[in-house]
C-alpha positions as CSV (number, residue, x, y, z in Angstrom):
1,M,12.9,30.8,-37.8
2,L,12.2,33.7,-35.5
3,L,14.7,36.4,-34.5
4,R,15.0,37.2,-30.8
5,E,14.2,40.8,-31.7
6,R,14.0,42.8,-34.9
7,Q,17.5,44.3,-34.4
8,E,18.9,40.7,-34.6
9,I,18.7,41.0,-38.4
10,R,22.1,42.8,-38.0
11,T,23.7,39.6,-36.5
12,L,22.1,37.4,-39.1
13,A,23.3,39.7,-41.9
14,L,26.8,39.6,-40.5
15,I,26.7,35.8,-40.5
16,F,25.8,35.7,-44.2
17,L,28.4,38.3,-44.9
18,C,31.1,36.3,-43.1
19,Y,30.4,33.1,-45.0
20,G,29.9,35.1,-48.3
21,T,33.3,36.8,-47.9
22,W,35.0,33.6,-46.9
23,G,33.6,31.8,-49.9
24,F,34.4,34.6,-52.3
25,V,38.0,34.9,-51.1
26,L,38.6,31.2,-51.3
27,F,36.5,30.1,-54.3
28,G,35.8,33.3,-56.2
29,P,36.6,34.0,-59.8
30,I,39.4,36.4,-59.0
31,S,42.8,34.7,-58.9
32,L,44.9,36.2,-56.2
33,P,48.4,35.3,-54.9
34,I,48.2,32.6,-52.2
35,W,49.9,35.0,-49.7
36,L,47.2,37.6,-50.3
37,V,44.3,35.1,-50.0
38,T,45.9,33.9,-46.7
39,L,46.0,37.5,-45.4
40,L,42.4,38.2,-46.5
41,V,40.9,35.1,-44.9
42,I,42.6,35.6,-41.5
43,P,40.2,38.3,-40.2
44,V,37.2,36.5,-41.7
45,I,38.0,33.4,-39.6
46,T,38.5,35.5,-36.5
47,F,35.2,37.2,-37.2
48,H,33.5,33.8,-37.5
49,S,34.7,33.1,-33.9
50,S,33.1,36.3,-32.7
51,L,29.8,35.3,-34.4
52,Q,30.0,31.9,-32.8
53,H,30.3,33.7,-29.4
54,E,27.1,35.6,-30.2
55,C,25.3,32.4,-31.1
56,I,26.5,30.7,-27.9
57,H,24.7,33.4,-26.0
58,G,21.5,32.9,-27.8
59,H,21.6,35.2,-30.8
60,P,20.2,35.9,-33.3
61,L,17.4,33.4,-33.3
62,V,15.0,32.2,-30.6
63,D,15.8,28.5,-31.4
64,R,19.2,27.8,-29.9
65,R,19.7,24.7,-32.0
66,L,19.4,26.8,-35.2
67,N,21.9,29.3,-33.7
68,D,24.3,26.5,-33.2
69,L,23.7,25.1,-36.7
70,I,24.4,28.3,-38.6
71,V,27.9,28.7,-37.1
72,Y,28.8,25.1,-36.6
73,L,31.0,24.8,-39.7
74,P,34.6,24.7,-38.4
75,I,36.2,27.2,-40.7
76,G,38.7,27.9,-37.9
77,L,39.7,24.2,-37.7
78,F,41.1,24.0,-34.2
79,M,38.1,24.1,-31.9
80,P,34.9,22.0,-32.2
81,Y,32.0,24.3,-31.7
82,P,30.3,22.1,-29.0
83,R,33.5,22.3,-27.0
84,F,33.8,26.1,-27.5
85,K,30.2,26.4,-26.3
86,E,30.5,24.2,-23.3
87,V,33.8,25.8,-22.1
88,H,32.6,29.3,-22.6
89,L,29.3,28.8,-20.8
90,T,31.1,27.1,-17.9
91,H,33.4,30.2,-17.8
92,H,30.3,32.5,-17.4
93,Q,28.7,30.3,-14.8
94,R,31.7,29.9,-12.5
95,A,31.8,32.6,-9.8
96,R,35.6,32.5,-9.5
97,I,36.5,33.7,-13.0
98,T,40.3,33.4,-13.7
99,D,40.8,30.7,-11.0
100,P,42.5,27.9,-13.1
101,T,40.9,25.2,-10.8
102,E,37.4,26.4,-11.8
103,D,37.6,28.6,-14.9
104,P,38.3,26.6,-18.1
105,E,39.2,29.8,-20.0
106,S,41.8,31.0,-17.4
107,W,45.3,31.6,-18.6
108,Y,46.7,31.3,-15.1
109,V,48.1,28.0,-13.7
110,S,47.7,26.9,-10.1
111,R,50.6,27.5,-7.7
112,N,51.1,23.7,-7.3
113,D,51.4,23.2,-11.1
114,W,53.8,26.1,-11.4
115,A,56.0,24.6,-8.7
116,K,56.1,21.4,-10.6
117,F,57.1,23.0,-13.9
118,G,60.6,22.6,-15.2
119,K,62.7,25.4,-16.6
120,I,61.5,24.9,-20.2
121,Q,57.9,24.9,-19.2
122,K,58.2,28.0,-17.1
123,L,60.1,29.7,-20.0
124,I,57.2,28.8,-22.4
125,W,54.5,30.0,-20.1
126,N,56.3,33.2,-19.3
127,A,56.7,33.8,-23.0
128,N,52.9,33.2,-23.3
129,N,52.3,35.9,-20.7
130,I,53.5,38.7,-23.0
131,L,51.4,39.8,-25.9
132,V,53.7,38.9,-28.7
133,G,54.3,35.5,-27.1
134,R,50.5,34.9,-26.6
135,M,50.0,35.6,-30.3
136,L,52.8,33.3,-31.4
137,I,52.2,30.3,-29.1
138,G,49.0,31.0,-27.3
139,P,46.8,29.2,-29.8
140,L,49.0,26.1,-29.5
141,I,49.0,26.2,-25.7
142,G,45.2,26.8,-25.5
143,V,44.2,24.0,-28.0
144,S,46.7,21.5,-26.6
145,S,45.6,22.1,-23.0
146,L,41.9,21.5,-24.1
147,V,42.9,18.4,-26.0
148,R,44.8,16.9,-23.1
149,A,41.9,17.6,-20.7
150,D,39.3,16.2,-23.1
151,I,41.4,13.0,-23.8
152,Q,41.3,12.3,-20.1
153,K,37.6,12.8,-20.0
154,I,37.1,10.5,-23.0
155,R,39.3,7.9,-21.2
156,N,37.0,8.2,-18.2
157,G,34.0,7.3,-20.5
158,N,32.7,10.6,-21.9
159,R,31.3,9.3,-25.2
160,R,29.6,12.5,-26.1
161,M,32.9,14.4,-26.0
162,L,34.4,11.6,-28.2
163,G,31.6,12.1,-30.6
164,D,32.1,15.9,-30.7
165,W,35.8,15.5,-31.6
166,A,35.2,12.7,-34.1
167,F,32.6,14.7,-36.0
168,H,34.8,17.8,-35.8
169,F,37.7,15.9,-37.4
170,M,35.5,14.5,-40.1
171,L,34.1,18.0,-41.0
172,C,37.7,19.4,-41.0
173,A,38.9,16.7,-43.3
174,L,36.1,17.2,-45.7
175,L,36.6,21.0,-45.6
176,L,40.3,20.8,-46.2
177,I,39.8,18.3,-49.1
178,F,37.3,20.7,-50.7
179,I,39.6,23.7,-50.1
180,G,42.6,21.8,-51.5
181,Y,40.8,20.9,-54.8
182,F,38.7,24.0,-55.5
183,S,40.0,27.0,-53.6
184,N,42.5,29.8,-54.3
185,I,44.7,28.6,-51.4
186,S,46.7,25.5,-50.5
187,I,45.7,23.3,-47.6
188,L,48.9,24.4,-45.8
189,G,48.1,28.1,-46.5
190,Y,44.6,27.7,-45.1
191,C,46.0,26.0,-41.9
192,I,48.4,28.9,-41.5
193,A,45.5,31.3,-41.9
194,A,43.4,29.5,-39.3
195,Y,46.2,29.5,-36.8
196,S,46.9,33.2,-37.5
197,A,43.2,33.9,-37.0
198,M,43.5,32.5,-33.5
199,S,46.6,34.6,-33.0
200,L,44.6,37.7,-33.9
201,L,41.9,36.7,-31.4
202,M,44.6,36.5,-28.7
203,I,44.7,40.3,-28.7
204,R,41.2,40.3,-27.3
205,T,41.7,37.5,-24.8
206,F,45.1,38.6,-23.6
207,L,44.0,40.8,-20.7
208,E,40.2,40.1,-20.9
209,H,40.4,39.1,-17.3
210,Q,42.7,39.7,-14.3
211,A,43.1,38.0,-11.0
212,H,41.6,40.5,-8.5
213,P,40.2,40.0,-5.0
214,D,37.0,41.8,-6.0
215,R,35.3,39.5,-8.5
216,R,33.6,42.4,-10.2
217,A,37.0,43.8,-11.1
218,R,38.1,40.8,-13.1
219,S,36.8,41.8,-16.5
220,V,38.3,44.5,-18.6
221,L,36.9,47.6,-20.4
222,I,38.7,48.6,-23.6
223,N,36.9,51.6,-25.1
224,D,38.3,51.0,-28.6
225,K,36.9,52.8,-31.6
226,G,38.9,51.0,-34.4
227,P,38.4,48.0,-36.5
228,L,39.2,45.5,-33.7
229,R,36.1,46.6,-31.9
230,F,34.0,45.5,-34.9
231,L,36.1,42.3,-35.5
232,F,35.5,41.3,-31.8
233,L,31.8,42.5,-31.9
234,N,32.2,44.9,-29.0
235,N,33.5,42.2,-26.7
236,N,36.3,44.7,-25.9
237,L,33.6,46.0,-23.4
238,H,34.0,42.7,-21.5
239,A,32.9,43.9,-18.1
240,V,29.6,45.0,-19.7
241,H,29.3,41.6,-21.4
242,H,29.8,39.7,-18.2
243,A,27.3,42.0,-16.4
244,Y,24.8,41.3,-19.2
245,P,25.8,38.1,-20.9
246,S,22.5,37.7,-22.8
247,V,22.7,41.2,-24.4
248,A,23.5,41.3,-28.1
249,W,26.8,42.8,-29.3
250,Y,25.1,45.9,-30.8
251,R,23.6,47.0,-27.5
252,L,26.9,46.8,-25.4
253,P,28.2,50.3,-26.4
254,G,25.0,51.9,-25.5
255,L,24.9,50.3,-22.1
256,F,28.5,51.3,-21.5
257,R,27.9,54.9,-22.5
258,L,24.8,55.1,-20.3
259,H,26.5,53.6,-17.2
260,Q,30.2,54.3,-17.9
261,E,31.1,55.7,-14.5
262,R,29.4,52.8,-12.8
263,F,31.1,50.2,-14.9
264,V,34.5,51.7,-14.4
265,E,34.0,52.0,-10.7
266,M,32.7,48.5,-10.5
267,N,35.7,47.0,-12.2
268,K,38.1,49.2,-10.2
269,G,39.4,51.1,-13.2
270,Y,40.5,48.0,-15.2
271,F,40.2,50.2,-18.3
272,Y,42.1,51.0,-21.5
273,K,41.3,53.7,-24.1
274,S,42.1,51.4,-27.0
275,Y,43.8,48.3,-28.2
276,T,46.7,50.5,-29.3
277,D,47.3,51.3,-25.6
278,V,47.1,47.6,-24.8
279,I,49.6,46.7,-27.5
280,R,52.0,49.5,-26.5
281,A,51.8,48.4,-22.8
282,Y,52.2,44.6,-23.2
283,I,53.7,43.8,-26.6
284,F,57.0,42.9,-24.9
285,R,56.0,43.0,-21.2
286,R,54.0,40.5,-19.1
287,K,50.8,41.7,-17.4
288,E,50.8,39.5,-14.3
289,P,52.5,36.4,-12.9
290,V,51.6,33.1,-14.6
291,A,50.8,31.4,-11.2
292,F,47.4,32.3,-9.9
293,P,48.2,35.0,-7.3
294,L,45.0,34.8,-5.2
295,D,44.4,32.4,-2.3
296,P,41.7,29.8,-2.8
297,V,38.4,30.3,-0.9
């Protein structure tokens, strides 16, 4: 079991810390009110997603299979790790980031689909395009969209995908049974915590990308110094991550400081000083149209 580099001990330590905190909050000897356990476990599940993201990009170990194994446990419930990995790597490999016909992580819809939407669908998607709406219904929209797409692929004969989902459901069932019998939280409380953890993650993904004619300007830079920066493992510097996707989380701030002017120029000033500025700007206001505003190429 070899680390990619000596500094990767930080990532490995955070993985152990994440699971240790999760286990202590849920199964520890201290009996806390269910509402407090729920609140405490929410950021832990969100943090686990950030660690999964690191492992997807080849950290902290040289052996990618071991990287996958150590974060495979679906404590977030709603996303099978193999599907998260495949979708995210596809997102990085596609040249037209944000284009809903190519980018599986795009929050836009095609103009043709938008024209076919009824009033209720347009109302839902417009609500999803403001930050408070994204946090409330974004997880439901994101997961349901993935499930619908995967069901169609399974119907077309994709047995590997069927196996990924079947194994995921089995693990989630065993996990919830174990939580229901032995933890300091109810199964319902844990499901609420898992959904809320995805909602918290929506703060990061809300304006992570924008539709812009210059493809280098499609990834945001948020120079946050607060706890969300750590919770998201510096993925707030998203333009840096896309420029250097194999670079570990702890090296992104240094790269940004070293080449800040170049990165801001490259992404055409798609820059915010903090997540506080993001929340103030978009908590009740949409950032862009739902329909993809760029012409296909």
